[in-house]
C-alpha positions as CSV (number, residue, x, y, z in Angstrom):
1,M,-27.5,36.1,71.3
2,F,-29.7,39.1,71.8
3,G,-31.6,38.8,68.6
4,S,-33.8,41.6,67.3
5,R,-37.5,41.0,67.1
6,T,-37.8,43.4,64.2
7,K,-38.7,41.6,61.0
8,H,-36.4,42.5,58.2
9,Q,-37.7,42.6,54.7
10,R,-35.7,42.5,51.5
11,V,-36.2,45.6,49.5
12,K,-36.4,45.1,45.8
13,A,-34.4,47.5,43.6
14,P,-36.5,49.4,41.2
15,A,-36.5,47.8,37.8
16,T,-34.7,49.6,35.1
17,K,-35.6,49.2,31.5
18,L,-32.5,48.5,29.3
19,A,-32.1,50.3,26.0
20,A,-33.3,48.2,23.1
21,A,-29.9,48.2,21.5
22,V,-28.5,46.6,24.7
23,A,-31.3,44.1,25.3
24,R,-31.2,42.8,21.8
25,R,-27.7,41.6,21.0
26,P,-26.4,39.9,17.8
27,G,-25.4,36.3,17.8
28,L,-22.0,34.9,17.1
29,R,-22.7,35.2,13.3
30,G,-24.4,38.6,13.4
31,W,-28.0,39.7,13.4
32,R,-30.4,36.9,12.4
33,G,-33.2,37.3,10.0
34,R,-33.8,38.2,6.4
35,G,-31.8,41.3,5.4
36,Q,-30.1,41.5,8.8
37,G,-26.6,40.6,7.7
38,E,-26.0,37.2,9.3
39,A,-22.7,35.7,8.2
40,V,-23.1,32.1,6.9
41,Y,-19.4,31.6,6.6
42,V,-17.0,32.9,9.3
43,T,-13.5,33.5,7.9
44,A,-10.6,32.0,9.8
45,A,-8.6,34.2,12.0
46,D,-5.2,35.5,10.7
47,E,-2.2,33.5,11.8
48,W,1.4,34.6,12.3
49,R,4.6,32.8,13.1
50,G,7.4,33.8,15.3
51,T,10.4,32.4,17.2
52,S,10.1,31.7,20.9
53,V,12.2,34.8,21.5
54,Q,9.8,37.1,19.6
55,V,6.6,35.7,21.1
56,C,8.0,34.6,24.5
57,G,5.1,36.2,26.3
58,L,2.7,33.8,24.6
59,W,4.7,30.7,25.5
60,P,3.5,28.0,26.2
61,F,0.8,28.3,23.6
62,V,-2.7,27.8,24.8
63,G,-3.8,26.1,21.6
64,G,-2.1,23.9,19.0
65,S,-1.8,24.6,15.4
66,G,-4.5,23.6,12.9
67,T,-4.6,20.1,11.3
68,P,-3.2,19.7,7.8
69,I,-5.8,19.6,5.0
70,L,-3.4,18.6,2.2
71,G,-4.4,15.5,0.2
72,V,-7.4,13.3,0.3
73,P,-10.1,14.6,2.8
74,I,-10.1,11.9,5.5
75,G,-12.4,13.3,8.2
76,V,-12.2,15.5,11.3
77,H,-10.0,15.8,14.4
78,T,-11.6,13.8,17.2
79,D,-11.0,16.6,19.7
80,T,-11.4,19.9,17.8
81,G,-13.6,18.8,14.9
82,A,-11.1,20.5,12.5
83,P,-11.1,19.0,9.0
84,F,-8.1,16.8,8.1
85,G,-6.7,15.6,4.8
86,A,-3.8,13.2,4.1
87,D,-2.4,10.7,1.7
88,P,1.2,9.6,1.3
89,I,1.7,10.9,-2.2
90,S,0.4,14.4,-1.5
91,W,2.4,14.8,1.7
92,F,5.5,13.5,-0.1
93,M,5.1,15.9,-3.0
94,H,4.9,18.8,-0.6
95,G,7.9,17.7,1.5
96,M,5.9,16.7,4.6
97,I,7.3,13.1,4.6
98,N,10.4,11.6,3.2
99,N,8.9,8.9,1.1
100,P,5.4,8.2,-0.3
101,S,4.5,5.3,1.9
102,M,2.2,4.5,4.8
103,F,2.0,1.6,7.2
104,V,-1.4,0.9,8.8
105,L,-1.9,-1.1,12.0
106,G,-5.1,-1.9,13.8
107,L,-7.2,-4.7,15.1
108,P,-9.6,-6.5,12.7
109,H,-12.9,-4.8,11.9
110,Y,-12.0,-1.3,13.0
111,G,-11.9,0.2,9.6
112,K,-8.3,-0.3,8.2
113,S,-9.5,-1.4,4.8
114,T,-12.2,1.3,4.7
115,L,-9.6,3.9,5.3
116,I,-7.4,2.6,2.5
117,R,-10.3,2.4,0.1
118,H,-11.2,6.0,1.0
119,I,-7.6,7.1,0.1
120,V,-7.7,4.9,-3.1
121,L,-10.9,6.6,-4.2
122,G,-9.5,10.1,-3.5
123,L,-6.2,9.4,-5.4
124,A,-8.1,7.9,-8.3
125,G,-9.8,11.3,-8.7
126,R,-6.4,12.8,-9.2
127,S,-5.5,10.3,-12.0
128,I,-3.3,8.2,-9.7
129,N,-4.0,4.6,-10.6
130,P,-4.6,2.3,-7.6
131,L,-3.1,-1.2,-7.8
132,I,-4.5,-3.7,-5.3
133,L,-1.9,-6.4,-5.4
134,G,-3.9,-9.1,-3.6
135,D,-7.4,-8.9,-2.2
136,L,-8.2,-11.9,0.0
137,K,-11.7,-11.0,1.4
138,P,-12.5,-9.2,-1.1
139,D,-12.5,-5.7,0.2
140,Y,-11.6,-3.7,-3.0
141,V,-13.3,-5.5,-5.9
142,D,-16.5,-3.5,-5.8
143,L,-14.6,-0.2,-5.6
144,I,-12.3,-1.1,-8.5
145,E,-15.3,-2.2,-10.6
146,A,-17.1,1.0,-9.8
147,L,-14.0,2.9,-11.0
148,G,-14.1,1.0,-14.3
149,G,-10.9,-1.0,-13.4
150,Q,-9.6,-4.4,-14.1
151,V,-10.4,-7.4,-11.8
152,I,-7.9,-10.3,-12.2
153,S,-9.0,-13.5,-10.4
154,L,-6.4,-15.9,-9.2
155,G,-6.6,-19.2,-7.3
156,P,-6.9,-23.0,-7.8
157,G,-9.3,-23.4,-10.7
158,R,-9.9,-19.6,-11.0
159,G,-7.0,-18.2,-12.9
160,H,-3.3,-18.5,-13.8
161,L,-0.3,-16.3,-13.3
162,N,2.9,-17.5,-15.0
163,V,5.7,-16.5,-12.6
164,L,8.3,-17.0,-15.4
165,D,6.5,-14.5,-17.7
166,P,8.7,-11.4,-18.1
167,G,5.5,-9.5,-18.8
168,E,5.9,-6.4,-20.9
169,A,9.6,-6.2,-20.2
170,T,10.6,-8.1,-23.4
171,E,8.4,-6.0,-25.6
172,A,9.5,-2.8,-23.8
173,A,13.2,-3.7,-24.3
174,A,12.5,-4.2,-28.0
175,R,10.9,-0.8,-28.3
176,L,13.8,0.8,-26.5
177,R,16.3,-0.8,-28.8
178,A,14.3,0.3,-31.8
179,S,14.2,3.8,-30.4
180,A,18.0,3.8,-30.1
181,E,18.3,2.8,-33.7
182,E,16.0,5.6,-34.8
183,H,18.1,8.1,-32.8
184,R,21.3,6.9,-34.4
185,D,19.8,7.1,-37.9
186,H,18.6,10.6,-37.2
187,A,22.0,11.6,-35.8
188,E,23.6,10.5,-39.1
189,R,21.2,12.6,-41.1
190,V,21.7,15.8,-39.1
191,R,25.4,15.4,-38.5
192,N,26.4,17.3,-41.7
193,N,23.9,20.1,-41.2
194,P,25.9,23.3,-40.6
195,D,23.1,24.9,-38.6
196,G,23.7,23.1,-35.2
197,G,24.1,19.7,-36.8
198,P,26.9,18.4,-34.6
199,A,25.2,19.5,-31.4
200,A,21.9,17.9,-32.4
201,A,23.7,14.7,-33.4
202,A,25.4,14.5,-30.1
203,E,22.1,14.8,-28.2
204,L,20.5,12.1,-30.4
205,L,23.5,9.8,-29.8
206,A,23.2,10.4,-26.0
207,A,19.5,9.5,-26.2
208,A,20.3,6.3,-28.1
209,V,22.9,5.3,-25.5
210,K,20.3,6.0,-22.8
211,A,17.6,3.9,-24.5
212,E,20.0,0.9,-24.9
213,K,21.1,1.2,-21.2
214,L,17.4,1.3,-20.1
215,A,16.7,-1.9,-22.2
216,E,19.6,-3.7,-20.6
217,Q,18.5,-2.7,-17.1
218,L,15.0,-3.7,-17.8
219,M,15.9,-7.2,-18.9
220,A,18.3,-7.6,-16.0
221,D,15.7,-6.6,-13.5
222,S,13.1,-8.9,-15.2
223,H,15.5,-11.8,-14.8
224,N,16.2,-11.0,-11.1
225,R,12.5,-10.8,-10.4
226,R,11.8,-14.2,-12.0
227,L,14.6,-15.7,-10.0
228,N,13.4,-14.1,-6.8
229,M,9.8,-15.4,-7.4
230,I,10.8,-19.0,-8.1
231,T,13.1,-19.1,-5.0
232,A,10.3,-17.6,-2.9
233,L,7.8,-20.2,-4.1
234,I,10.3,-23.0,-3.4
235,T,10.7,-21.5,0.1
236,I,7.0,-21.8,0.7
237,V,6.8,-25.4,-0.6
238,R,9.7,-26.5,1.6
239,N,9.3,-24.0,4.4
240,T,13.0,-23.4,4.1
241,K,14.9,-21.4,1.5
242,P,16.8,-23.2,-1.3
243,S,20.6,-23.7,-1.1
244,A,23.1,-21.4,-2.8
245,H,23.9,-23.9,-5.5
246,E,20.2,-24.4,-6.2
247,E,19.7,-20.7,-6.7
248,S,22.7,-20.7,-9.0
249,L,21.2,-23.6,-11.0
250,I,17.9,-21.8,-11.4
251,D,19.6,-18.6,-12.4
252,R,21.6,-20.3,-15.1
253,A,18.6,-22.4,-16.3
254,L,16.6,-19.2,-16.8
255,H,19.3,-17.8,-19.0
256,I,19.4,-21.0,-21.0
257,L,15.6,-20.9,-21.4
258,D,15.7,-17.3,-22.7
259,E,18.3,-18.4,-25.3
260,R,16.5,-21.5,-26.4
261,L,12.8,-20.5,-26.6
262,D,11.2,-17.9,-28.7
263,R,8.1,-17.9,-26.5
264,V,7.3,-17.2,-22.8
265,P,8.8,-20.1,-20.7
266,L,6.8,-22.1,-18.2
267,I,7.8,-24.0,-15.1
268,G,7.6,-27.2,-17.1
269,D,10.2,-25.8,-19.5
270,L,12.5,-25.0,-16.5
271,I,12.2,-28.6,-15.3
272,E,13.1,-29.9,-18.7
273,V,16.2,-27.8,-18.9
274,I,17.4,-29.1,-15.5
275,K,16.6,-32.7,-16.6
276,D,18.6,-32.2,-19.9
277,A,21.7,-31.5,-17.8
278,P,23.5,-29.1,-20.0
279,D,27.2,-28.6,-19.4
280,E,26.7,-25.2,-17.7
281,L,24.4,-26.7,-15.1
282,R,26.6,-29.7,-14.5
283,A,29.5,-27.4,-13.9
284,I,27.5,-25.5,-11.2
285,A,26.4,-28.8,-9.7
286,L,30.0,-29.9,-9.4
287,D,29.2,-33.4,-10.7
288,R,32.9,-34.0,-11.8
289,G,31.7,-35.9,-14.9
290,D,29.5,-38.2,-12.9
291,M,25.8,-38.0,-14.0
292,S,24.7,-39.7,-10.8
293,R,26.2,-36.8,-8.8
294,Y,24.3,-34.3,-10.9
295,L,21.0,-36.1,-10.4
296,D,21.7,-36.2,-6.6
297,A,22.4,-32.5,-6.6
298,T,19.2,-31.6,-8.5
299,D,16.7,-34.2,-7.2
300,Q,15.3,-32.0,-4.4
301,L,15.1,-28.9,-6.7
302,R,13.2,-30.9,-9.3
303,Q,10.8,-32.2,-6.7
304,S,10.0,-28.7,-5.5
305,L,9.5,-27.5,-9.1
306,Y,7.1,-30.5,-9.7
307,S,5.0,-29.3,-6.8
308,L,4.6,-26.0,-8.7
309,N,3.9,-27.6,-12.0
310,G,0.3,-28.7,-11.5
311,S,0.9,-31.8,-9.3
312,G,0.9,-30.2,-5.9
313,R,-1.4,-28.1,-3.7
314,F,-0.8,-25.1,-5.9
315,S,-2.5,-26.9,-8.8
316,D,-1.6,-25.2,-12.1
317,M,-1.9,-21.6,-10.9
318,F,1.7,-20.8,-11.6
319,S,2.5,-23.3,-14.4
320,Q,0.1,-22.1,-17.1
321,P,0.2,-19.0,-19.3
322,T,-1.1,-15.8,-17.6
323,D,-4.8,-15.4,-18.3
324,Q,-5.1,-11.6,-17.9
325,P,-2.0,-9.3,-18.2
326,M,-2.2,-6.1,-16.2
327,D,-3.5,-3.0,-17.9
328,L,-1.8,-0.1,-16.1
329,T,-3.9,2.5,-17.8
330,K,-6.7,1.7,-15.4
331,P,-7.2,0.6,-11.7
332,V,-6.3,-3.0,-11.1
333,V,-7.1,-5.5,-8.3
334,F,-6.0,-9.2,-8.0
335,D,-9.0,-11.0,-6.5
336,L,-7.7,-13.8,-4.3
337,S,-11.0,-14.3,-2.4
338,G,-11.5,-17.8,-3.8
339,I,-8.6,-19.1,-1.7
340,S,-9.7,-20.5,1.7
341,D,-8.2,-19.1,4.9
342,T,-7.1,-22.6,5.8
343,Q,-4.7,-22.5,2.8
344,R,-2.3,-20.0,4.3
345,D,0.7,-21.1,2.2
346,I,-1.3,-20.8,-1.0
347,Q,-2.5,-17.3,0.0
348,A,1.1,-16.2,0.8
349,A,2.4,-17.6,-2.5
350,C,-0.4,-15.8,-4.5
351,L,0.3,-12.5,-2.6
352,L,4.0,-12.7,-3.4
353,A,3.3,-13.5,-7.1
354,C,0.9,-10.6,-7.3
355,W,3.3,-8.2,-5.7
356,S,6.2,-9.3,-7.9
357,T,4.0,-9.0,-11.1
358,G,2.6,-5.6,-10.1
359,F,6.0,-4.0,-9.3
360,A,7.6,-5.5,-12.4
361,T,4.8,-4.0,-14.6
362,V,5.1,-0.6,-12.9
363,Q,8.9,-0.6,-13.5
364,V,8.3,-1.3,-17.2
365,A,5.8,1.6,-17.5
366,H,8.2,4.0,-15.8
367,T,11.1,2.9,-17.9
368,L,9.1,3.6,-21.1
369,A,8.1,7.0,-19.7
370,D,11.8,7.8,-19.0
371,A,12.6,7.1,-22.6
372,G,9.7,9.3,-23.8
373,L,7.8,6.4,-25.3
374,E,4.8,6.4,-22.9
375,P,3.1,9.2,-20.9
376,R,4.2,9.5,-17.2
377,R,1.8,7.8,-14.8
378,N,1.9,7.4,-11.0
379,Y,0.5,4.5,-9.0
380,F,-0.7,3.8,-5.5
381,V,0.1,0.2,-4.5
382,V,-1.8,-1.5,-1.7
383,M,-0.2,-4.5,0.0
384,D,-2.8,-5.9,2.4
385,E,-2.4,-8.8,4.9
386,L,1.3,-8.4,4.9
387,W,1.8,-10.8,7.8
388,R,0.6,-13.8,5.7
389,A,3.5,-13.5,3.3
390,L,6.1,-12.7,6.0
391,R,5.3,-15.9,8.0
392,S,5.1,-18.2,5.0
393,G,8.7,-19.4,5.2
394,E,12.3,-18.7,6.0
395,G,13.8,-15.7,4.2
396,M,10.5,-14.2,3.1
397,V,11.2,-10.9,4.8
398,D,14.2,-10.4,2.5
399,R,12.0,-11.2,-0.5
400,V,9.3,-8.7,0.4
401,D,12.0,-6.1,1.3
402,S,13.5,-6.4,-2.1
403,L,10.1,-5.9,-3.8
404,T,9.2,-2.8,-1.8
405,R,12.3,-0.6,-1.9
406,L,11.4,1.3,-5.1
407,N,8.5,3.5,-4.0
408,R,10.3,6.8,-3.9
409,T,12.6,6.4,-6.9
410,E,9.9,4.7,-9.1
411,G,7.1,7.2,-8.6
412,V,4.9,4.7,-6.6
413,G,3.0,5.4,-3.5
414,Q,2.6,2.4,-1.2
415,A,0.4,1.2,1.7
416,M,1.3,-1.8,3.8
417,I,-1.4,-3.2,6.1
418,T,-1.3,-5.6,9.0
419,H,-3.0,-6.1,12.3
420,T,-0.5,-5.6,15.0
421,M,3.2,-5.5,15.7
422,S,2.9,-9.0,17.1
423,D,2.5,-10.1,13.5
424,L,6.0,-8.8,12.8
425,E,7.5,-9.9,16.1
426,A,6.4,-13.5,15.5
427,L,9.1,-14.1,12.9
428,P,11.6,-16.8,13.9
429,T,14.9,-14.9,14.0
430,E,15.9,-11.6,15.5
431,S,17.3,-10.4,12.2
432,E,14.0,-11.0,10.4
433,R,12.1,-9.2,13.2
434,M,14.4,-6.2,12.8
435,K,13.9,-6.1,9.1
436,A,10.2,-6.4,9.5
437,R,10.3,-3.4,12.0
438,G,12.2,-1.6,9.3
439,F,9.0,-1.6,7.2
440,V,7.3,0.5,9.8
441,E,10.4,2.7,10.5
442,R,10.9,3.5,6.8
443,S,7.3,4.4,6.2
444,G,6.6,8.1,5.6
445,M,3.5,8.0,7.8
446,V,2.3,5.4,10.3
447,V,-1.4,5.1,10.9
448,C,-2.6,3.3,14.0
449,G,-6.2,2.2,14.7
450,A,-7.5,0.5,17.8
451,L,-4.7,-1.6,19.5
452,P,-4.5,-3.6,22.7
453,G,-2.3,-2.5,25.6
454,A,0.1,-5.4,25.1
455,E,1.1,-3.8,21.7
456,M,2.4,-0.6,23.1
457,E,5.8,-1.7,24.1
458,K,6.4,-3.4,20.7
459,L,5.0,-0.5,18.8
460,N,7.3,2.0,20.7
461,K,10.3,0.2,19.2
462,A,9.4,1.5,15.8
463,V,7.2,4.6,16.5
464,T,7.5,7.0,19.4
465,L,4.1,7.2,21.2
466,S,3.4,9.4,24.2
467,R,1.4,8.0,27.2
468,A,-1.6,10.0,26.1
469,E,-1.4,8.6,22.6
470,Q,-1.1,5.0,23.9
471,A,-4.1,5.5,26.2
472,R,-6.1,6.7,23.3
473,L,-5.3,3.7,21.1
474,I,-6.1,1.3,23.9
475,S,-9.4,3.1,24.6
476,W,-10.4,2.7,21.0
477,A,-10.1,-1.0,21.3
478,D,-12.8,-1.0,24.1
479,P,-15.9,-2.9,23.0
480,G,-18.2,-0.2,24.3
481,S,-21.4,-0.2,26.1
482,W,-23.8,-3.2,26.4
483,T,-26.9,-1.0,26.4
484,D,-27.6,-1.0,22.6
485,V,-27.2,-4.7,22.2
486,G,-30.5,-6.2,21.0
487,G,-32.1,-2.7,20.4
488,S,-33.1,-1.2,17.1
489,R,-30.0,0.8,16.8
490,K,-26.7,-0.9,15.7
491,R,-24.0,-0.6,18.4
492,V,-21.0,1.3,17.3
493,R,-17.6,0.6,18.9
494,P,-15.7,3.6,20.3
495,G,-12.7,3.1,18.0
496,L,-14.5,2.2,14.8
497,G,-13.2,4.5,12.0
498,K,-10.7,6.3,14.3
499,F,-7.0,6.5,13.5
500,L,-3.9,8.2,14.8
501,F,-1.7,9.6,12.1
502,K,2.0,9.7,13.1
503,V,4.9,11.3,11.2
504,G,8.3,10.8,12.8
505,G,8.5,12.2,16.4
506,R,5.7,14.7,15.9
507,P,2.5,14.4,18.1
508,G,0.0,12.2,16.4
509,I,-3.3,13.5,14.9
510,P,-6.4,11.6,16.0
511,V,-8.9,11.5,13.2
512,A,-12.5,10.2,12.8
513,L,-13.0,8.9,9.2
514,K,-16.0,10.4,7.4
515,L,-17.5,8.6,4.4
516,T,-19.9,9.8,1.7
517,S,-23.2,7.9,1.1
518,V,-21.7,6.4,-2.1
519,E,-18.7,5.0,-0.2
520,E,-20.9,3.5,2.5
521,R,-22.5,1.3,-0.1
522,L,-19.1,0.3,-1.6
523,H,-17.4,-0.3,1.7
524,D,-19.7,-3.0,3.2
525,T,-17.3,-5.9,4.1
526,N,-20.0,-7.8,5.9
527,K,-22.3,-8.4,2.9
528,R,-22.9,-12.1,3.8
529,W,-24.4,-11.0,7.2
530,T,-27.0,-8.9,5.6
531,I,-30.4,-10.2,6.7
532,N,-33.6,-9.8,4.6
533,T,-35.9,-7.9,7.1
534,N,-39.0,-8.4,4.9
535,G,-39.4,-12.0,6.1
536,E,-39.2,-13.3,2.5
537,G,-36.5,-15.6,1.2
538,E,-34.6,-14.7,-1.9
539,N,-35.1,-16.8,-5.0
């Protein structure tokens, strides 16, 4: 309260000149400039592992471990920028997942197909042939053509796929039986050789027995796949699965066809066998010697088969000889883009037919490789738009399940793609919904893109997600800011090209997909929206 009238002045400290060595400090990478020794590449720090007892003073860790870089280079971690690599085959081969499969979920137009195409391209560089068993948009045709692969068109008026064609199974079985005969002849020639003759003969006889067993298994599996495919198509035609006695009739009729014909049978041949009413079929129909009872028992079955024989909405897609057999020495895609989205049942039938044909052909190739008759090849199978096939009729989940259970034992990597868990939860019965969730639960890795909040409870039934991971997936589904709309710069949604990779109960790895300039040209799925900015129309 008694303030001093003296004016205080701040006295500046005398300036001291720092030594040159202190004033000029090197940057994070060393001295900059020519000949100064700047490090262009900074080596990673050494890492050690220890138990929580040994390194208890450092627990909890202040930073997580690095992201895996094993497999196809995918992109970078969205938080740390660390590089990330993954694909189901590489991770399976190195013991990181239990089976070489992945299940991809995400809203439309957020990059699911682009991610799979990126993985397909990376695996093709490692001589793993991609098989795209049904491309409805098409998303993969340009990529497979660029890889020098085979494009098989299928649809009404666009191509044919005979569902009764055993494919290469018949020829492969003949080769196996011929190989067995050669082994037996060789065993006879070396049996009397005193220098290890009996031992060599025993090995040759064992190889002959193995070849014959493989031939029998191949033909049995081929028969079961044809039966499964016919019953699946009938299920789509009727929207309900055939009865037990109808399946038995089809099963026996296929055996009769194989015995009667020396060519590949068609659906018309199957109808003729049922119309001929052989004693074996009449016994299954329980007609008790009354032909009218047999006709009553087979009327509905013949009507369903007529619908597949060129007189129904499926046209002659499945009733004519196959136009283009699969060539498993190169990438393959089934182009189904000619089928309208309004023809959901036809799309589902074509998807099932392509899946069945693809897996059957792969099994033949691996059987020949097991017998030493063909080189060993591995394949990556893509099953897109899974929900279309699952919703196409009663019992379709079991059909798809039976097709897809061979990835680990048959040397096949697999990717199944759908939009949301609601696609799987929309099935009519609880048992089918549980089996469909099993597709997700059995997958080696689950990859989630942008998803709405309503999906989190359903997704948690199959994959454990923390609250932070759920919030991240929901935030990716946000449409983003309005400010760029109408400007010169294309608006990018926050979740475009971002995915969360989950393996079991481990924390998920959020990744931003990175594409090369070549891929960007191949991965344009909106080609019909490309506008000519020159103001001139195209001729």
